[in-house]
TIKOLMI-701879 format. One line per field, with one value per residue (C-alpha): z, x, y; residue in three letters; residue number from 1. Coordinates in nm, 2 decimals, padded with zeros to 4 digits. Each point is the difference from the previous one (the first is absolute). Layout:
// TIKOLMI-701879
zz = Z,... $
xx = X,... $
yy = Y,... $
residu = ALA,... $
num = NUM,... $
//
This chain:
// TIKOLMI-701879
zz = -00.73,00.00,00.21,00.01,-00.02,00.35,00.06,00.27,00.18,00.22,00.15,00.38,00.02,00.07,-00.08,-00.28,-00.10,00.15,-00.21,-00.31,00.05,00.02,-00.36,-00.09,00.14,-00.13,-00.38,00.09,00.05,00.29,00.28,00.25,00.17,00.14,00.23,-00.03,-00.27,00.15,00.08,-00.37,-00.17,00.17,-00.06,-00.35,00.06,00.12,-00.13,-00.33,-00.10,-00.37,00.08,00.26,00.07,00.16,00.12,00.28,00.17,00.16,00.37,00.01,-00.29,-00.35,-00.30,-00.18,00.27,00.00,-00.40,00.04,00.23,-00.16,-00.29,00.14,00.15,-00.15,-00.30,00.03,-00.27,-00.27,00.31,-00.11,00.26,-00.04,00.17,00.11,00.01,-00.14,-00.35,00.05,00.16,-00.35,-00.04,-00.10,00.34,00.07,-00.38,00.05,00.29,00.01,-00.35,00.03,00.19,00.05,00.10,00.24,-00.08,-00.17,-00.07,00.15,-00.42,-00.07,00.30,-00.15,-00.36,00.10,00.24,-00.34,-00.18,00.34,-00.04,-00.29,-00.09,00.29,-00.14,-00.32,00.16,00.21,-00.31,-00.20,00.19,00.07,-00.38,-00.04,00.28,-00.26,-00.23,00.15,00.00,-00.38,-00.01,-00.04,00.17,-00.02,00.14,00.29,00.08,00.34,-00.07,00.21,-00.25,-00.32,-00.14,-00.06,-00.08,-00.39,-00.01,-00.32,00.06,-00.24,00.11,-00.07,-00.05,-00.10,00.13,00.31,00.31,00.19,-00.26,-00.03,00.33,-00.07,-00.23,00.20,00.34,-00.28,-00.25,00.21,00.06,-00.31,-00.40,-00.03,-00.32,00.02,-00.25,-00.04,00.02,00.06,-00.40,-00.01,00.33,-00.23,-00.26,00.20,00.24,-00.34,-00.19,00.33,00.36,00.26,00.35,00.16,-00.13,00.21,-00.12,00.15,00.03,-00.26,00.04,00.13,-00.04,-00.27,-00.25,00.31,00.04,-00.36,00.00,00.30,-00.26,-00.30,00.16,00.22,-00.33,-00.19,00.14,-00.04,00.22,00.30,00.23,-00.10,00.34,-00.05,00.29,-00.03,00.18,00.10,00.24,00.22,-00.13,-00.37,00.01,00.06,00.10,00.17,-00.07,-00.38,-00.11,00.18,-00.10,-00.37,00.00,00.23,00.17,00.29,00.04,00.15,00.12,-00.11,00.08,00.02,00.22,-00.09,00.25,-00.07,-00.38,-00.01,00.25,-00.22,-00.32,00.21,00.10,-00.34,-00.22,00.21,-00.02,-00.35,-00.01,00.22,-00.26,-00.28,00.17,00.05,-00.37,-00.08,00.32,-00.24,-00.34,00.13,00.11,-00.33,-00.15,00.33,00.02,00.21,-00.24,-00.32,-00.33,-00.15,00.18,00.19,00.39,00.24,-00.06,00.15,00.20,00.15,00.08,00.21,00.19,00.05,00.12,00.26,00.22,-00.07,00.18,00.31,00.03,00.03,00.24,00.22,-00.05,-00.01,-00.32,-00.27,-00.36,-00.29,-00.31,-00.33,-00.33,-00.35,-00.23,-00.36,-00.17,-00.40,-00.05,-00.14,-00.25,-00.08,-00.05,-00.25,-00.18,-00.02,00.08,00.31,-00.09,00.06,00.32,00.16,-00.16,00.18,00.34,-00.04,-00.02,00.27,00.23,-00.10,00.06,00.33,00.14,-00.05,00.15,00.32,00.33,00.03,00.30,-00.20,-00.19,-00.27,-00.16,-00.26,00.16,-00.30,-00.34,-00.03,00.42,00.19,00.32,00.19,00.39,00.19,00.34,00.36,-00.24,00.16,-00.33,-00.01,-00.15,-00.17,-00.16,-00.11,-00.14,-00.27,-00.07,-00.06,-00.21,-00.19,-00.10,-00.18,-00.21,-00.10,-00.12,-00.20,-00.40,-00.02,-00.30,-00.11,-00.32,-00.31,00.16,-00.16,00.27,00.32,00.21,00.38,00.39,00.25,00.34,00.27,00.33,00.35,00.31,00.33,00.30,00.22,00.29,00.31,-00.11,-00.44,-00.15,-00.39,-00.24,00.35,-00.06,-00.34,-00.08,00.17,-00.25,-00.26,00.09,-00.01,-00.31,-00.16,00.18,00.22,00.33,00.29,00.25,00.26 $
xx = -02.29,00.01,00.23,00.05,00.32,00.19,00.15,00.27,-00.11,00.29,-00.02,00.07,-00.32,-00.31,-00.25,00.14,00.13,-00.38,-00.24,00.19,-00.05,-00.31,-00.06,00.23,-00.19,-00.35,00.20,00.01,00.34,00.21,00.15,00.31,00.06,00.33,00.19,00.35,00.22,00.17,-00.34,-00.09,00.25,-00.10,-00.32,00.07,00.29,-00.36,-00.28,00.11,-00.20,-00.02,00.07,00.17,-00.19,00.26,-00.34,00.25,00.42,-00.01,00.10,00.33,00.19,-00.04,-00.22,00.35,00.14,-00.35,00.02,00.38,-00.07,-00.30,00.12,00.30,-00.17,-00.07,-00.16,-00.21,00.17,-00.34,-00.27,-00.02,-00.02,-00.22,00.09,-00.35,00.16,00.22,00.04,00.35,00.12,00.11,00.41,00.20,00.03,-00.38,-00.05,00.26,-00.25,-00.34,-00.21,-00.27,-00.08,-00.32,-00.05,-00.26,-00.23,-00.17,-00.36,-00.04,-00.04,00.36,00.15,-00.19,00.14,00.32,-00.01,-00.15,00.27,00.22,-00.10,00.07,00.29,00.06,-00.23,00.22,00.29,-00.09,-00.18,00.34,00.20,-00.25,00.02,00.38,-00.05,-00.15,00.16,00.34,-00.20,-00.04,00.37,-00.04,00.16,-00.03,00.15,-00.30,00.09,-00.10,-00.35,00.25,00.29,-00.17,00.08,-00.27,00.27,-00.04,-00.36,-00.14,-00.35,-00.25,-00.20,-00.30,-00.11,00.31,-00.27,-00.13,00.12,00.04,00.22,00.17,00.11,00.05,00.25,00.24,00.00,00.10,00.23,00.30,-00.12,-00.11,-00.07,-00.27,-00.24,-00.26,-00.30,-00.27,-00.34,-00.10,-00.02,00.32,00.10,-00.13,00.20,00.29,-00.10,-00.01,00.32,00.24,00.13,-00.20,00.03,-00.28,-00.27,-00.07,-00.34,-00.10,-00.38,-00.13,-00.42,-00.16,00.23,-00.19,00.28,00.23,-00.18,-00.11,00.42,00.01,-00.25,00.15,00.37,-00.22,-00.13,00.33,00.18,00.30,-00.05,-00.32,00.28,00.20,-00.02,-00.24,00.02,-00.20,00.05,-00.35,-00.16,-00.20,-00.37,00.14,-00.24,-00.36,00.05,00.33,00.03,00.02,00.39,00.02,-00.33,00.22,00.31,00.19,00.27,-00.05,-00.12,00.23,-00.20,00.18,00.12,00.29,00.25,00.36,00.08,-00.35,-00.01,00.39,-00.04,-00.39,00.21,00.29,-00.24,-00.20,00.34,00.16,-00.34,00.01,00.35,-00.04,-00.28,00.24,00.24,-00.24,-00.11,00.42,-00.02,-00.25,00.15,00.33,-00.21,-00.18,00.18,-00.07,-00.18,-00.24,-00.12,-00.27,00.18,-00.37,-00.05,00.28,-00.12,00.07,-00.14,-00.26,00.31,00.15,-00.31,-00.04,00.27,00.01,-00.36,00.08,00.23,-00.15,-00.32,00.23,00.12,-00.35,-00.12,00.34,-00.02,-00.37,00.01,-00.27,00.09,-00.25,-00.01,-00.17,-00.07,-00.08,-00.17,00.04,-00.35,-00.06,00.35,-00.18,-00.15,00.40,00.16,-00.34,-00.01,00.45,00.11,00.17,00.37,-00.21,-00.14,00.32,00.14,-00.32,00.05,00.39,-00.09,-00.31,00.33,00.18,-00.30,-00.10,00.43,00.00,-00.35,00.00,00.20,00.36,-00.11,-00.19,00.09,-00.14,-00.01,-00.14,-00.23,-00.06,-00.24,-00.13,00.03,00.20,00.10,00.08,00.18,-00.09,00.15,-00.09,-00.32,-00.38,-00.24,-00.12,00.32,00.08,-00.36,00.06,00.35,-00.13,-00.28,00.24,00.24,-00.37,-00.07,00.24,00.06,-00.37,00.09,00.39,-00.04,00.23,00.18,00.05,00.27,-00.25,-00.28,-00.14,-00.22,00.02,-00.05,-00.14,-00.01,-00.21,00.07,-00.18,00.13,-00.02,00.18,00.05,00.10,00.27,-00.24,00.08,00.09,00.10,00.22,00.14,-00.24,-00.29,00.06,00.06,-00.30,-00.25,00.19,-00.08,-00.33,-00.03,00.03,-00.13,-00.40,00.08,-00.20,00.26,-00.16,-00.12 $
yy = -01.06,00.36,00.18,00.37,00.19,-00.02,00.38,00.02,00.38,00.16,00.29,00.13,00.22,-00.24,00.18,00.11,-00.38,-00.11,00.21,-00.10,-00.31,-00.04,00.26,-00.31,-00.34,00.21,-00.02,-00.39,00.00,-00.17,00.18,-00.09,00.36,00.03,00.30,-00.11,-00.09,-00.31,-00.12,00.07,-00.19,-00.33,00.08,-00.03,-00.37,-00.10,00.07,00.11,00.29,00.11,00.34,00.23,00.37,00.25,00.27,00.11,-00.05,-00.33,00.09,-00.16,00.05,00.29,-00.12,00.00,-00.29,-00.20,-00.03,-00.13,-00.24,-00.11,-00.03,-00.18,-00.33,-00.23,-00.05,00.34,00.20,-00.05,00.13,00.37,00.31,00.24,00.38,00.21,00.35,00.29,-00.06,00.19,-00.31,-00.13,00.00,-00.23,-00.18,00.02,-00.14,-00.28,-00.14,00.13,-00.12,00.26,00.35,00.04,00.40,00.12,00.04,-00.29,-00.10,-00.38,-00.06,00.22,-00.26,-00.36,00.14,-00.04,-00.27,-00.20,00.11,-00.11,-00.30,-00.16,00.09,-00.22,-00.29,00.08,-00.10,-00.28,-00.14,00.07,-00.19,-00.30,-00.03,-00.01,-00.26,-00.19,00.10,-00.11,-00.38,-00.02,00.10,00.34,00.28,00.38,00.31,00.11,00.36,00.20,00.22,00.26,-00.10,00.12,00.32,00.28,00.19,00.17,-00.09,00.08,00.25,00.16,00.24,00.13,00.34,00.29,00.26,-00.10,00.15,-00.35,-00.19,00.28,00.01,-00.38,00.05,00.19,-00.18,-00.33,00.15,-00.11,-00.34,-00.07,-00.03,00.18,00.05,00.27,00.03,00.26,-00.27,-00.38,-00.05,00.10,-00.21,-00.32,00.10,00.00,-00.30,-00.19,00.12,-00.04,-00.16,00.13,-00.13,00.28,00.18,00.33,00.21,00.33,00.11,00.25,00.07,-00.24,-00.35,-00.16,00.00,-00.16,-00.28,-00.08,-00.01,-00.26,-00.18,00.01,-00.14,-00.31,-00.08,-00.03,-00.36,00.17,00.25,-00.21,00.09,00.26,00.27,00.34,00.20,00.28,00.36,00.18,00.22,-00.14,00.10,-00.15,-00.25,-00.07,-00.36,-00.04,-00.34,00.08,00.00,-00.30,-00.17,00.13,-00.15,00.28,-00.13,00.29,00.32,00.30,00.34,00.33,00.22,-00.26,-00.03,-00.14,-00.21,-00.27,00.07,-00.16,-00.26,-00.14,00.08,-00.22,-00.29,-00.03,-00.06,-00.26,-00.16,00.05,-00.12,-00.29,-00.15,00.11,-00.28,-00.26,-00.02,00.03,-00.38,-00.05,00.02,-00.19,-00.28,-00.03,-00.29,-00.23,-00.30,00.17,00.24,-00.16,00.05,00.15,00.28,00.04,00.00,-00.19,-00.33,-00.25,-00.09,00.25,00.16,-00.31,00.02,00.32,00.05,-00.28,00.21,00.24,-00.14,-00.12,00.35,00.16,-00.24,00.02,00.41,00.01,00.16,00.06,-00.18,-00.04,-00.15,00.15,-00.24,00.13,-00.28,00.16,-00.02,-00.10,-00.23,-00.25,00.27,00.19,-00.37,-00.08,00.31,00.10,-00.33,-00.16,00.19,00.30,-00.08,-00.05,00.32,00.15,-00.17,00.12,00.35,-00.05,-00.10,00.29,00.23,-00.15,-00.04,00.40,00.08,-00.17,00.21,-00.16,-00.16,-00.23,-00.34,-00.05,-00.33,-00.21,-00.28,-00.18,-00.01,00.35,00.12,00.19,00.06,00.23,00.02,00.34,-00.09,00.30,00.06,-00.11,-00.09,00.30,00.20,-00.27,-00.03,00.38,-00.10,-00.28,00.19,00.28,-00.23,-00.16,00.36,00.10,-00.33,00.05,00.31,-00.13,-00.07,-00.28,00.02,-00.41,-00.10,-00.14,00.15,00.33,00.11,00.07,-00.24,00.09,-00.20,-00.01,-00.13,-00.23,00.12,-00.14,-00.03,-00.10,00.04,-00.23,-00.19,-00.22,-00.32,00.10,-00.19,00.08,-00.15,00.05,00.44,00.00,-00.19,00.22,00.23,-00.14,-00.15,00.38,00.08,-00.26,00.06,-00.32,00.11,-00.11,-00.33,00.11 $
residu = MET,SER,SER,SER,THR,ARG,VAL,LEU,LEU,LEU,ASP,ALA,GLU,ALA,ASP,ARG,SER,ARG,ALA,LEU,GLY,ASP,ARG,LEU,ARG,GLU,ASN,GLY,TYR,THR,VAL,PHE,ARG,GLU,SER,SER,GLY,ALA,THR,GLY,VAL,SER,VAL,VAL,LEU,THR,GLU,SER,PRO,ASP,ILE,VAL,LEU,LEU,SER,GLY,GLN,PRO,SER,ASP,MET,SER,ILE,LEU,ASP,PHE,ALA,TYR,ARG,MET,LYS,SER,ALA,GLY,ASP,LEU,GLU,ASP,ILE,PRO,ILE,LEU,PHE,LEU,GLY,ASP,PRO,THR,ILE,THR,GLY,ALA,GLU,ILE,ALA,ALA,SER,ILE,ASP,ASP,VAL,VAL,PRO,GLU,PRO,PHE,THR,ASP,GLY,GLU,LEU,MET,GLN,ARG,LEU,SER,VAL,ALA,ARG,ARG,LEU,LYS,THR,MET,GLN,ASP,GLU,LEU,ARG,GLN,ARG,GLU,ALA,THR,MET,ARG,ARG,TYR,GLY,VAL,ARG,THR,GLY,LEU,PRO,GLU,ILE,GLY,GLN,ILE,ASP,THR,ALA,GLY,ALA,LYS,ILE,LEU,ILE,VAL,GLY,SER,ASP,ASN,PRO,ASP,THR,VAL,ALA,ALA,ALA,ALA,MET,LEU,ARG,ASN,ASP,ALA,ASN,LEU,THR,VAL,VAL,PRO,GLY,CYS,GLU,GLN,ALA,VAL,GLU,SER,ILE,MET,ASN,GLY,ARG,VAL,GLU,LEU,VAL,ILE,VAL,GLY,ILE,ASP,GLY,ASP,GLY,ALA,ALA,CYS,LEU,ASP,LEU,CYS,ARG,VAL,ILE,ARG,ASP,ASN,PRO,ARG,PHE,PHE,HIS,LEU,PRO,LEU,LEU,ILE,ILE,ALA,PRO,PRO,ASP,ALA,PHE,GLU,ASP,PRO,ALA,ALA,PRO,ILE,ALA,SER,GLY,ALA,SER,ASP,VAL,LEU,PRO,SER,PRO,LEU,ARG,ALA,GLY,GLU,LEU,LYS,ILE,ARG,VAL,ALA,THR,LEU,ILE,ARG,GLN,GLU,ARG,LEU,ARG,ASP,ARG,VAL,LEU,SER,ILE,TYR,ARG,GLU,ALA,SER,GLN,LEU,THR,GLY,ASN,ASP,ASN,LEU,THR,GLY,LEU,TYR,SER,HIS,GLY,PHE,LEU,HIS,ASP,HIS,LEU,SER,HIS,LEU,ILE,ALA,LYS,ALA,GLU,THR,ARG,HIS,LYS,THR,LEU,SER,VAL,GLY,PHE,PHE,ASP,VAL,THR,GLY,MET,ALA,THR,VAL,ASN,ALA,ARG,TYR,GLY,TYR,SER,ALA,GLY,ASP,ALA,LEU,LEU,GLY,GLN,LEU,GLY,THR,ILE,ILE,GLY,ARG,LEU,VAL,ARG,SER,GLU,ASP,LEU,PRO,ALA,ARG,HIS,GLY,GLY,GLN,GLU,PHE,CYS,VAL,ILE,LEU,PRO,ASP,THR,PRO,MET,GLU,ALA,ALA,ASN,VAL,MET,ILE,GLN,ARG,VAL,ALA,GLY,VAL,VAL,ALA,PHE,THR,ASP,PHE,ALA,LEU,HIS,GLY,VAL,ASN,GLU,ALA,VAL,CYS,VAL,HIS,LEU,HIS,THR,GLY,SER,ALA,GLU,LEU,ALA,PRO,GLY,ASP,GLY,VAL,GLU,THR,LEU,ILE,GLY,ARG,ALA,ARG,GLY,ALA,ALA,LYS,GLY,VAL,ARG,ALA,ALA,ALA $
num = 1,2,3,4,5,6,7,8,9,10,11,12,13,14,15,16,17,18,19,20,21,22,23,24,25,26,27,28,29,30,31,32,33,34,35,36,37,38,39,40,41,42,43,44,45,46,47,48,49,50,51,52,53,54,55,56,57,58,59,60,61,62,63,64,65,66,67,68,69,70,71,72,73,74,75,76,77,78,79,80,81,82,83,84,85,86,87,88,89,90,91,92,93,94,95,96,97,98,99,100,101,102,103,104,105,106,107,108,109,110,111,112,113,114,115,116,117,118,119,120,121,122,123,124,125,126,127,128,129,130,131,132,133,134,135,136,137,138,139,140,141,142,143,144,145,146,147,148,149,150,151,152,153,154,155,156,157,158,159,160,161,162,163,164,165,166,167,168,169,170,171,172,173,174,175,176,177,178,179,180,181,182,183,184,185,186,187,188,189,190,191,192,193,194,195,196,197,198,199,200,201,202,203,204,205,206,207,208,209,210,211,212,213,214,215,216,217,218,219,220,221,222,223,224,225,226,227,228,229,230,231,232,233,234,235,236,237,238,239,240,241,242,243,244,245,246,247,248,249,250,251,252,253,254,255,256,257,258,259,260,261,262,263,264,265,266,267,268,269,270,271,272,273,274,275,276,277,278,279,280,281,282,283,284,285,286,287,288,289,290,291,292,293,294,295,296,297,298,299,300,301,302,303,304,305,306,307,308,309,310,311,312,313,314,315,316,317,318,319,320,321,322,323,324,325,326,327,328,329,330,331,332,333,334,335,336,337,338,339,340,341,342,343,344,345,346,347,348,349,350,351,352,353,354,355,356,357,358,359,360,361,362,363,364,365,366,367,368,369,370,371,372,373,374,375,376,377,378,379,380,381,382,383,384,385,386,387,388,389,390,391,392,393,394,395,396,397,398,399,400,401,402,403,404,405,406,407,408,409,410,411,412,413,414,415,416,417,418,419,420,421,422,423,424,425,426,427,428,429,430,431,432,433,434,435,436,437,438,439,440,441,442,443,444,445,446 $
//
């Protein structure tokens, strides 16, 4: 049941709108093109797009008027609005209404990356709402913030490259808005990250960028910092493969020379995402004693998993959204129990639950399926992306040495993985069953 991201493209200039719409469709997006703000609000109400993209001013109102009307109409405040244009339009009034500004000129890759980030923020907020609804059915009430209500002031930012012109410029631009720590190189950066609370890492490129890519990999290989936002500032030709930074774990890449407006709004978006993730984890901790939690691992229970997934399936079918399930089967648990005892085996499962809970994205719901099996719901995620996510988790687990009380050697764990995407007619059992079968090497019936 794969579905593309739905974008409302609003611009009074027909030729520009048509050309951009064609580029978005070529990249797999579903596009609704409108020229007037009033019609745009109507489309948002009827079609529920994932993102609103302002490539120019509407024909009948200002950008701010449209943003105000849209955010005030129904339950539309969570739909992100992106503006393509001058990054100097980033004053307090714009920042309160526009979620991101993509300055011109931009490449298709840069635009798709921004759309991806905006879509993820929307997915996070949608899942947070749905999870809170499930928790209420278990008698747990939490305070849900809006994305726009998450303050980004005073962010703790680590800047790597004290002699790099780009990072020196970034420090000057951000000095009044954030708590900055500046270190000379990647080695000192790792030490700073390990020893203190960091919400965002900004790295400038010196030389060929190999050290920067190594830093990305080191951060992503550590379960504690798997989701730490990492922003690279680089000249356009810094990497032989332009996709290398993102593939190595960078959250985003900004071209140098820097523009202050663009840097500030990118930093605000990444900090907002990081703090929203913290809020999700806070809600998770608040619910840690609810009856829907698995006592051994601290993850959601089998019952909570089924309850929550049933509502997500119904929502995905109604809104034509994609939905995947990932599955982990721990290998060698019988050997661990036989060699070290069942209490050690239980402790190992508890540690695995903690790591899996840290490594999955904030919009994903991790649960213990039973025994040595874990399941993860990945909302708004096609199976190809789900595979990447669960393989990354399995990779980190494979390189983790587990220390168990009373055991004088490190214990290594490997996970068999599988995934499945929601298909027409699927229910909870069939969707999980296909993912479980894939993890156990069971061929699905034709």
